[in-house]
C-alpha positions, 0 to 999 in steps of 0.5 A: 144884052140879047147876045149874052143871054142867047150865048148863055142859054145855048153854049152853057146848056141853060136852055134845059132849065125851066123858066115858066115860073118866077123861081125858074127865072131867078134860077136861070139868071143866077146860073147864067151869071155864074156861067158867064163869070166862070167863062170870063175868068177862064178867058182872062186866065188863058193866054192868048185870050180866046175871044170865042164863047164856044171855045171859052165854054169848052175850056171852062169845062175842061179846066174847072169841071173835067168830070163832066167832060169825062162823062160826055166822052163816055156817053159819046163812046157808048153811043158810037159802039154800034158804028165801031162794031160795023167796022169790026172794032170793039171799044174797051175802056179799062182803068190804068193800074194804080202805081202807088198800090203797085209800089206798096206791094213791092215793099 
């Protein structure tokens, strides 16, 4: 039981939620249950089973919440710009052209 709460707390980022009040404890328990169920369902869905909480939590994020993974990637790139600049590189992100719009313009 203790292993579940430690995993839920650190692998899913639930240690950031306040647990000092009764309402905070209820919120933490509900979020822990939701995180566990989502990860369990993804683990059952994946083949072969991963059987690793860290990998399962990452798969859950990538499959169910890709916008969070995208935000984490953008944050990491923003924090790494100085390192790239020291080596003479510039990191530039630009959206790909919208193909549907290009096809519409050809008509």
